[in-house]
C-alpha positions in Angstrom: -12.1 5.9 -20.7 -10.1 7.5 -17.9 -7.2 5.4 -16.5 -5.8 5.7 -13.0 -2.2 6.9 -13.0 0.4 5.4 -10.8 3.8 6.9 -10.2 6.6 4.7 -9.7 9.7 5.7 -7.6 11.9 5.5 -10.6 9.4 7.9 -12.6 9.4 10.4 -9.7 13.1 10.5 -9.7 13.4 11.0 -13.4 10.7 13.7 -13.2 12.7 15.7 -10.5 15.8 15.7 -12.8 13.8 17.6 -15.5 13.5 21.5 -15.6 10.3 22.8 -14.3 9.2 23.7 -17.9 9.7 20.1 -19.0 7.8 18.8 -16.0 4.9 21.0 -16.9 4.8 19.5 -20.5 5.2 16.0 -19.0 2.3 16.7 -16.7 0.1 17.9 -19.7 1.0 14.7 -21.7 -0.1 12.6 -18.6 -3.3 14.3 -18.5 -3.8 13.4 -22.2 -2.8 9.9 -21.6 -5.2 9.5 -18.7 -8.0 10.7 -20.8 -7.4 9.1 -24.0 -4.3 6.9 -24.4 -4.8 6.9 -28.1 -4.5 10.7 -28.4 -2.6 11.4 -31.7 0.0 13.8 -30.5 1.2 11.1 -28.0 2.3 8.8 -30.6 1.9 5.8 -28.5 3.6 2.7 -29.4 4.4 -0.7 -27.8 8.2 -0.9 -26.4 9.2 -4.1 -28.3 12.3 -4.8 -26.3 10.8 -4.5 -22.9 10.6 -7.6 -20.6 7.2 -6.6 -19.7 4.9 -7.1 -22.7 2.5 -4.3 -21.7 5.2 -1.5 -21.7 4.4 1.4 -23.8 6.0 4.4 -25.1 4.7 7.8 -25.8 6.2 11.1 -27.0 6.7 14.0 -24.6 8.2 16.1 -27.3 10.7 15.6 -30.0 13.4 14.6 -27.5 11.6 13.2 -24.5 9.8 9.7 -24.1 7.5 8.5 -21.5 7.6 4.8 -20.5 4.6 3.1 -18.9 2.9 -0.2 -18.2 -0.8 -0.8 -18.5 -2.4 -3.2 -16.1 -6.2 -3.2 -16.2 -7.4 0.3 -15.6 -4.2 1.5 -14.4 -1.2 3.2 -16.1 2.1 2.6 -14.2 4.5 5.5 -15.0 8.0 3.9 -15.3 10.3 6.7 -16.6 10.6 9.8 -18.4 13.7 11.1 -20.4 15.6 11.3 -23.5 15.1 8.7 -26.3 18.0 6.8 -24.7 16.0 5.4 -21.9 14.3 3.2 -24.5 17.6 1.6 -25.3 17.9 0.4 -21.7 14.6 -1.5 -21.7 16.1 -4.9 -22.4 19.0 -4.6 -20.1 
């Protein structure tokens, strides 16, 4: 089932900070996420420390994570960056 992807302002700012090659990798992962959120290489798991209970994390590579919230048929991309972004979820 294909989901609608919504880009938040924070996600767009974080994306602009990445190198072009990393941006391309993120775009590929977003396409996988849109087509099949359970795709194995995404290693999707719930963000347990997040205030929003529907916050999820997927792997972009060994060092990057993509945070998003699922609401209905939409995926709201929240942030992308190093694993440290996960540490700020409860803040």
